[in-house]
Rosetta silent file (secondary structure, phi, psi, omega in degrees, C-alpha in Angstrom):
SEQUENCE: MEYSPDDGASAAADTFARLAVELHDAPGVEETVDAVVQFALQALSLSHAGLVLAGRGSPEVAAVTDSMVAEVYSLQIDSETGPLITALQNSTTVLIRDTHTDDRWPQWAEKVAKLGVRSVLDVPLSTGYSSRATVGVLGLYSAQPDAFTADDEAIAHILARHASVAVASARHEETMTQAVDARKLVGQAMGILMERFDVDADRAFAILKRYSQDTNTKLRDVAQQLIDTRKLPH
SCORE:     score description
SCORE:     0.000 S_00000001
   1 L     0.000  126.065 -178.275   71.705  148.589   94.722 S_00000001
   2 L   -80.076  145.491  177.234   75.499  148.732   94.348 S_00000001
   3 L   -89.131  137.831  175.949   77.693  145.915   95.630 S_00000001
   4 L  -124.843  157.924  178.080   80.496  146.803   97.982 S_00000001
   5 H   -55.486  -29.155 -179.594   83.346  144.690   99.397 S_00000001
   6 H   -63.531  -30.527  178.652   81.646  144.985  102.764 S_00000001
   7 H   -63.453  -43.717  179.135   78.738  142.958  101.377 S_00000001
   8 H   -65.103  -42.038  179.157   81.083  140.071  100.582 S_00000001
   9 H   -63.767  -40.302  179.276   82.768  140.295  103.965 S_00000001
  10 H   -64.739  -41.126  179.334   79.384  140.337  105.689 S_00000001
  11 H   -64.254  -42.085  179.078   78.231  137.270  103.738 S_00000001
  12 H   -63.716  -42.337  179.557   81.436  135.411  104.626 S_00000001
  13 H   -61.802  -42.178  178.726   81.062  136.351  108.280 S_00000001
  14 H   -62.662  -40.834 -179.696   77.469  135.103  108.278 S_00000001
  15 H   -61.363  -47.254 -177.790   78.566  131.841  106.661 S_00000001
  16 H   -73.315  -30.099  174.870   81.254  131.149  109.246 S_00000001
  17 H   -64.826  -42.065  178.618   79.015  132.214  112.119 S_00000001
  18 H   -65.755  -38.958  177.765   76.428  129.710  110.904 S_00000001
  19 H   -61.390  -45.403 -178.581   79.158  127.080  110.547 S_00000001
  20 H   -59.118  -42.544  179.640   80.342  127.682  114.115 S_00000001
  21 H   -65.926  -44.570 -177.351   76.814  127.200  115.454 S_00000001
  22 H   -65.509  -40.450  178.684   76.196  124.068  113.381 S_00000001
  23 H   -66.433  -37.738  179.326   79.510  122.498  114.408 S_00000001
  24 H   -64.750  -34.149 -177.054   78.797  123.290  118.040 S_00000001
  25 H   -87.071   -9.720 -178.071   75.400  121.606  117.783 S_00000001
  26 L   -63.885  130.954 -173.822   76.679  118.522  115.915 S_00000001
  27 L   -74.529  -17.865 -177.274   76.113  115.474  118.145 S_00000001
  28 L  -160.797 -177.930 -177.551   79.256  113.558  117.140 S_00000001
  29 H   -62.284  -43.967 -177.533   82.345  113.301  114.951 S_00000001
  30 H   -58.950  -46.210 -179.616   80.431  111.916  111.940 S_00000001
  31 H   -68.788  -33.489  179.737   77.956  114.778  111.930 S_00000001
  32 H   -64.507  -49.750 -177.536   80.753  117.297  112.504 S_00000001
  33 H   -68.594  -33.835  175.710   82.834  116.255  109.495 S_00000001
  34 H   -61.905  -41.527  179.286   79.755  116.074  107.265 S_00000001
  35 H   -64.361  -40.080  179.885   78.919  119.670  108.208 S_00000001
  36 H   -61.903  -46.587 -178.520   82.485  120.794  107.430 S_00000001
  37 H   -63.689  -42.761 -179.575   82.448  119.220  103.972 S_00000001
  38 H   -66.342  -37.735  176.754   79.058  120.694  103.102 S_00000001
  39 H   -68.167  -33.048  176.838   80.139  124.167  104.217 S_00000001
  40 H   -62.224  -41.782  178.073   83.294  123.835  102.106 S_00000001
  41 H   -61.180  -43.052 -177.901   81.122  123.244   99.039 S_00000001
  42 H   -70.625  -46.098 -173.812   79.028  126.324   99.834 S_00000001
  43 H   -69.233  -31.080 -175.175   81.841  128.678  100.804 S_00000001
  44 H  -114.305    6.221  178.580   84.057  127.861   97.824 S_00000001
  45 L    53.579   48.609  179.577   81.435  126.915   95.215 S_00000001
  46 L  -100.859  168.688  173.981   82.961  123.476   94.702 S_00000001
  47 L  -114.070  -11.312 -176.909   81.459  120.218   93.552 S_00000001
  48 E  -137.933  133.310  176.719   83.929  117.860   95.291 S_00000001
  49 E  -160.043  163.047  178.007   85.326  117.801   98.805 S_00000001
  50 E  -162.424  170.237  179.461   86.256  115.373  101.533 S_00000001
  51 E  -143.509  129.743  178.806   87.757  115.061  104.968 S_00000001
  52 E  -115.076  137.473  179.111   90.214  112.508  106.305 S_00000001
  53 E  -105.958  144.070  176.396   90.947  112.027  110.002 S_00000001
  54 L   -71.761  138.751  178.227   94.257  110.955  111.474 S_00000001
  55 L  -129.212  177.257  178.566   94.102  107.560  113.137 S_00000001
  56 L   -69.094  -28.420  177.560   96.410  105.287  115.057 S_00000001
  57 L  -110.393 -115.466  178.453   96.929  103.266  111.899 S_00000001
  58 L   -76.650  155.025  174.248   95.925  104.332  108.407 S_00000001
  59 L   -58.366  147.624 -177.690   94.138  107.630  107.804 S_00000001
  60 E  -108.044  120.666  176.395   90.364  107.317  108.105 S_00000001
  61 E   -73.572  110.227 -172.561   88.137  108.644  105.318 S_00000001
  62 E   -96.353  -31.610 -178.456   85.491  110.410  107.391 S_00000001
  63 E  -157.753  136.455  175.352   83.409  112.281  104.799 S_00000001
  64 E  -140.302  150.970  178.687   83.255  112.562  100.998 S_00000001
  65 L   -83.480  -21.119 -178.700   80.853  114.288   98.669 S_00000001
  66 L  -165.464  174.477 -176.614   80.971  111.487   96.108 S_00000001
  67 H   -66.739  -26.341  178.736   82.717  108.267   95.030 S_00000001
  68 H   -61.562  -44.170  178.930   85.292  110.195   93.014 S_00000001
  69 H   -64.935  -38.861  177.584   86.735  111.744   96.178 S_00000001
  70 H   -59.874  -38.572  178.612   86.738  108.317   97.835 S_00000001
  71 H   -69.131  -40.719  177.169   88.831  107.021   94.915 S_00000001
  72 H   -58.326  -42.521  179.300   91.227  109.982   95.164 S_00000001
  73 H   -70.196  -43.966 -177.015   91.756  109.149   98.839 S_00000001
  74 H   -59.264  -40.181  179.741   92.008  105.392   98.304 S_00000001
  75 H   -60.778  -35.420 -178.569   94.817  105.799   95.787 S_00000001
  76 H   -81.710  -42.158 -178.292   96.864  107.722   98.353 S_00000001
  77 H   -65.757  -39.764 -179.730   96.087  105.664  101.449 S_00000001
  78 H   -66.622  -39.266 -177.649   96.884  102.403   99.657 S_00000001
  79 H   -91.507  -10.489 -178.902  100.208  103.712   98.297 S_00000001
  80 L    58.601   34.428  177.058  100.978  105.817  101.406 S_00000001
  81 L  -151.056  153.639 -179.197  101.960  108.734   99.195 S_00000001
  82 L   134.485  173.595 -178.088  100.330  111.842   97.761 S_00000001
  83 H   -60.696  -37.110  178.016   99.326  115.353   98.816 S_00000001
  84 H   -59.669  -48.829 -178.233   96.943  114.036  101.486 S_00000001
  85 H   -62.608  -42.081  179.033   99.695  111.990  103.156 S_00000001
  86 H   -64.186  -45.179  179.643  102.129  114.932  103.010 S_00000001
  87 H   -62.254  -38.435 -177.511   99.562  117.350  104.468 S_00000001
  88 H   -72.478  -45.310 -175.626   98.736  114.889  107.231 S_00000001
  89 H   -75.521  -36.244 -175.228  102.288  113.945  108.176 S_00000001
  90 H  -101.787   -2.452 -177.551  103.860  117.397  107.889 S_00000001
  91 L    51.884   48.988 -177.842  100.861  119.482  108.948 S_00000001
  92 L  -133.101  147.147  178.376  101.318  121.618  105.859 S_00000001
  93 L   -75.076  136.617  178.859   98.977  122.893  103.161 S_00000001
  94 E  -121.610  124.471  178.437   99.455  121.320   99.738 S_00000001
  95 E  -116.102  125.833  171.979   98.242  123.050   96.566 S_00000001
  96 E  -112.358  111.775 -177.202   98.235  121.359   93.171 S_00000001
  97 L   -73.906  -33.256  179.778   97.418  123.898   90.505 S_00000001
  98 L  -156.876  119.404 -179.833   97.128  121.348   87.714 S_00000001
  99 L   -67.289  -16.205  178.151   97.386  117.563   87.910 S_00000001
 100 L   -75.197  -23.361 -174.848   98.472  117.558   84.265 S_00000001
 101 L  -120.119  -18.514 -179.718  101.695  119.409   85.063 S_00000001
 102 L   -68.769  131.070 -174.081  102.463  118.818   88.757 S_00000001
 103 L  -113.170   15.108 -178.576  105.362  116.354   89.041 S_00000001
 104 L   -76.173  -36.799  178.272  105.532  115.679   92.795 S_00000001
 105 L  -133.706   70.904 -169.719  103.314  112.565   92.684 S_00000001
 106 H   -58.965  -42.451 -178.852  103.226  111.746   88.960 S_00000001
 107 H   -65.713  -44.479  178.778  101.526  108.325   89.136 S_00000001
 108 H   -65.470  -44.279 -178.213   98.805  109.551   91.468 S_00000001
 109 H   -60.679  -39.334  179.461   98.325  112.792   89.514 S_00000001
 110 H   -63.819  -40.616 -178.361   97.897  110.876   86.263 S_00000001
 111 H   -69.643  -43.312 -177.848   95.217  108.659   87.786 S_00000001
 112 H   -74.040  -27.292  175.320   93.204  111.457   89.396 S_00000001
 113 H   -62.200  -37.260  177.902   93.453  113.569   86.245 S_00000001
 114 H   -68.241  -22.977  176.473   91.652  110.729   84.465 S_00000001
 115 L   -80.521   -8.930  178.570   88.952  110.984   87.151 S_00000001
 116 L   103.637    8.268 -179.964   88.441  114.614   86.154 S_00000001
 117 L   -92.870  125.347  178.008   90.420  116.325   88.933 S_00000001
 118 L  -112.392  -36.586 -179.960   92.653  119.190   87.807 S_00000001
 119 E  -120.194  141.655 -179.455   93.134  121.281   90.982 S_00000001
 120 E  -135.119  137.434  173.300   93.685  120.058   94.542 S_00000001
 121 E  -135.057  111.329  178.300   93.923  121.917   97.841 S_00000001
 122 E  -107.147  120.395 -176.437   94.651  119.858  100.962 S_00000001
 123 E  -118.971  122.548 -179.313   94.503  121.824  104.218 S_00000001
 124 E   -69.728  146.066  172.696   95.497  120.238  107.546 S_00000001
 125 E   -98.523  105.374 -173.593   93.185  120.420  110.535 S_00000001
 126 E  -120.779  143.347  176.790   95.568  121.308  113.344 S_00000001
 127 L  -109.938    8.024  179.413   95.070  122.097  116.998 S_00000001
 128 L  -165.828 -160.013 -174.246   98.697  123.145  117.590 S_00000001
 129 L  -103.860   -2.736  179.551  102.063  123.684  115.967 S_00000001
 130 L  -106.545  160.958  179.795  103.346  120.108  115.754 S_00000001
 131 H   -64.886  -24.724  178.956  102.395  117.357  113.310 S_00000001
 132 H   -67.247  -21.308 -178.427  101.048  115.383  116.290 S_00000001
 133 H   -85.831   -0.663  179.594   98.417  118.075  116.692 S_00000001
 134 E   -79.099  118.680 -177.092   97.045  117.416  113.200 S_00000001
 135 E   -97.175  -11.419  179.776   93.641  115.767  113.538 S_00000001
 136 E   173.161 -171.644  179.743   92.888  115.489  109.838 S_00000001
 137 E  -139.464  131.514  173.636   92.949  117.045  106.372 S_00000001
 138 E   -92.771  122.610 -178.629   90.255  118.910  104.459 S_00000001
 139 E  -108.923  128.374 -179.510   90.492  118.098  100.742 S_00000001
 140 E  -119.943  136.683 -172.776   89.086  120.410   98.067 S_00000001
 141 E  -135.765  143.741  178.662   88.903  119.437   94.397 S_00000001
 142 E  -137.295  148.314  176.321   88.041  121.145   91.136 S_00000001
 143 L   -80.666   -7.390 -178.667   87.683  120.013   87.546 S_00000001
 144 L  -101.401  140.099  175.451   89.291  123.309   86.466 S_00000001
 145 L   -70.616  150.250  177.426   93.067  123.910   86.472 S_00000001
 146 L    50.228   47.776 -171.831   94.418  126.641   88.776 S_00000001
 147 L   -84.179  -20.720 -172.816   91.000  126.872   90.401 S_00000001
 148 L  -100.091  118.981  178.089   92.021  128.050   93.868 S_00000001
 149 L   -87.511  174.183  176.738   92.783  131.726   94.408 S_00000001
 150 H   -61.037  -37.748  177.802   94.551  133.271   97.394 S_00000001
 151 H   -64.513  -39.509  178.048   91.120  134.203   98.772 S_00000001
 152 H   -61.738  -43.021  178.745   89.978  130.580   98.398 S_00000001
 153 H   -62.152  -41.320  179.865   93.022  129.417  100.348 S_00000001
 154 H   -62.597  -43.746  178.871   92.314  131.941  103.082 S_00000001
 155 H   -64.261  -41.436  179.784   88.709  130.774  103.371 S_00000001
 156 H   -61.676  -38.357  179.763   89.833  127.129  103.405 S_00000001
 157 H   -69.093  -38.537  176.739   92.219  127.860  106.280 S_00000001
 158 H   -63.337  -45.293  178.933   89.487  129.601  108.279 S_00000001
 159 H   -61.041  -41.596 -179.662   87.180  126.660  107.661 S_00000001
 160 H   -64.327  -37.240  178.721   89.942  124.250  108.685 S_00000001
 161 H   -65.705  -43.268  175.635   90.512  126.122  111.950 S_00000001
 162 H   -59.524  -45.572 -176.526   86.808  125.909  112.799 S_00000001
 163 H   -65.989  -37.720 -178.533   86.825  122.226  111.853 S_00000001
 164 H   -58.318  -49.981 -178.798   89.969  121.449  113.877 S_00000001
 165 H   -64.990  -42.796 -177.111   88.463  122.645  117.130 S_00000001
 166 H   -65.188  -44.357 -179.534   85.091  121.040  116.403 S_00000001
 167 H   -65.994  -45.567  179.267   86.549  117.632  115.496 S_00000001
 168 H   -59.720  -41.452  179.761   88.918  117.608  118.481 S_00000001
 169 H   -66.596  -43.958 -179.303   86.020  118.540  120.776 S_00000001
 170 H   -64.448  -39.973  177.568   83.691  115.934  119.282 S_00000001
 171 H   -63.297  -42.339 -179.803   86.353  113.241  119.623 S_00000001
 172 H   -62.526  -42.793 -179.990   86.959  114.215  123.239 S_00000001
 173 H   -63.126  -41.408 -179.842   83.243  114.065  124.004 S_00000001
 174 H   -66.281  -39.661  178.405   82.948  110.621  122.417 S_00000001
 175 H   -63.486  -42.996  179.446   85.989  109.379  124.355 S_00000001
 176 H   -64.314  -39.819  178.816   84.555  110.701  127.605 S_00000001
 177 H   -63.789  -42.755  178.550   81.194  109.074  126.860 S_00000001
 178 H   -63.507  -38.357  179.684   82.898  105.748  126.135 S_00000001
 179 H   -65.494  -41.921  178.230   84.879  106.041  129.386 S_00000001
 180 H   -64.075  -43.894  178.788   81.705  106.691  131.375 S_00000001
 181 H   -60.643  -41.282 -179.671   79.978  103.744  129.674 S_00000001
 182 H   -63.472  -42.862  179.526   82.962  101.508  130.460 S_00000001
 183 H   -62.768  -37.744  178.486   82.895  102.495  134.131 S_00000001
 184 H   -64.501  -43.581  179.846   79.179  101.701  134.270 S_00000001
 185 H   -62.749  -47.281 -179.339   79.747   98.272  132.717 S_00000001
 186 H   -61.773  -42.517  178.564   82.616   97.445  135.048 S_00000001
 187 H   -61.167  -41.394  179.351   80.588   98.583  138.046 S_00000001
 188 H   -66.235  -42.439  179.401   77.654   96.404  137.005 S_00000001
 189 H   -65.053  -40.168  176.704   79.915   93.386  136.454 S_00000001
 190 H   -59.505  -40.750  178.752   81.554   93.930  139.845 S_00000001
 191 H   -60.687  -39.435  178.707   78.104   93.915  141.429 S_00000001
 192 H   -63.391  -46.243 -179.275   77.369   90.527  139.851 S_00000001
 193 H   -65.491  -40.642 -179.132   80.629   89.059  141.170 S_00000001
 194 H   -61.977  -39.693 -179.287   80.142   90.541  144.645 S_00000001
 195 H   -73.711  -41.360 -174.819   76.696   88.993  144.897 S_00000001
 196 H   -71.654  -42.964 -173.895   77.637   85.622  143.410 S_00000001
 197 H  -107.054    3.916  178.164   80.894   85.046  145.293 S_00000001
 198 L    53.900   51.593  178.167   80.247   87.179  148.376 S_00000001
 199 L  -117.232  163.643  178.476   83.385   89.277  147.832 S_00000001
 200 L   -84.241  178.923 -174.869   84.031   92.965  148.360 S_00000001
 201 H   -63.702  -40.296 -179.519   84.486   95.567  145.579 S_00000001
 202 H   -62.378  -42.759 -179.816   88.290   95.357  145.562 S_00000001
 203 H   -67.696  -40.635  179.406   88.224   91.594  145.138 S_00000001
 204 H   -62.497  -42.257  178.801   85.571   91.773  142.426 S_00000001
 205 H   -65.886  -38.562  179.011   87.620   94.288  140.459 S_00000001
 206 H   -61.704  -37.744  178.675   90.749   92.119  140.885 S_00000001
 207 H   -64.515  -46.730  178.652   88.858   89.157  139.393 S_00000001
 208 H   -60.510  -44.442 -177.951   87.781   91.189  136.356 S_00000001
 209 H   -63.483  -40.609 -179.573   91.282   92.565  135.888 S_00000001
 210 H   -64.612  -43.640  178.512   92.863   89.094  136.070 S_00000001
 211 H   -64.445  -36.139  178.035   90.480   87.703  133.455 S_00000001
 212 H   -61.944  -44.289 -178.719   91.176   90.736  131.272 S_00000001
 213 H   -71.440  -43.372 -176.644   94.929   90.147  131.443 S_00000001
 214 H   -65.248  -33.584 -177.331   94.759   86.351  131.093 S_00000001
 215 L  -101.542    1.479 -178.326   92.551   86.506  127.987 S_00000001
 216 L    53.156   46.525 -178.726   94.106   89.695  126.534 S_00000001
 217 L  -120.582  141.568  178.725   90.634   91.234  126.445 S_00000001
 218 L   -59.089  144.557 -177.667   89.692   94.810  127.271 S_00000001
 219 H   -56.706  -41.971 -179.187   88.288   95.219  130.759 S_00000001
 220 H   -65.715  -31.605  179.211   85.032   96.678  129.454 S_00000001
 221 H   -72.139  -37.369  175.083   84.604   93.684  127.104 S_00000001
 222 H   -61.433  -44.777  179.636   85.128   91.237  129.964 S_00000001
 223 H   -62.260  -43.975 -179.390   82.519   93.150  131.950 S_00000001
 224 H   -61.497  -41.490 -179.179   80.095   93.189  128.998 S_00000001
 225 H   -65.764  -40.180  179.017   80.446   89.429  128.508 S_00000001
 226 H   -63.668  -40.784  179.730   79.818   88.769  132.189 S_00000001
 227 H   -65.395  -42.350 -175.727   76.708   90.978  132.100 S_00000001
 228 H   -73.606  -40.745 -171.189   75.388   89.320  128.918 S_00000001
 229 H  -110.643  -10.997 -173.229   76.161   85.669  129.718 S_00000001
 230 L    62.035   21.014  177.826   76.668   85.703  133.497 S_00000001
 231 L  -132.174  147.956  175.786   79.945   83.880  132.728 S_00000001
 232 L   -88.232  149.697 -179.998   83.548   85.055  132.621 S_00000001
 233 L   -63.745  148.742 -179.946   85.610   84.375  129.461 S_00000001
 234 L   -89.453    0.000    0.000   87.763   81.244  129.439 S_00000001
């Protein structure tokens, strides 16, 4: 049976269709990023990959295939410089064809070359056109120099687009779940106060809010403590 380009296109389509289904079915952010990294290994025949998520503070290493990738990330996060940081801050793809010759981050490149990394491709996960819309970076690594072809880059960008939507959706779902849980806790704590002090709902909420402000504690944490101990924080 002869191979035709259509066979390759069909296989790629099947791979991304399967990825879309798996990401949709992933129960949370952790499972979502793990699925993305594993699909990156399959789609690009790599041995090393990872995914970092943007956070309010330092970038968060969300998934790695091995300790080597964790070290590659740690070197950049600690120094706040490197291709990962550039991709994250500027929402731009960064390709390093050979860590032995690339001179943009010489100290970092020298260290990761000793770890066995020769080629790097960092692709931002973006949900829009501004850097604020960047939710993370997919990192791909090879022990071979000049390992990433134009086709590899194209596949990585498709994978990143799938991952961007999936991660943003998973984060939103987790935030909504946390908000619902918080409302339940506050409602339960209000019920305790209403029964104990014979006050109405508005007064009970005002009491919780005052304790939250006075102790610089999140409202849901004040509510949780009241539920657990039947006492308000001092």
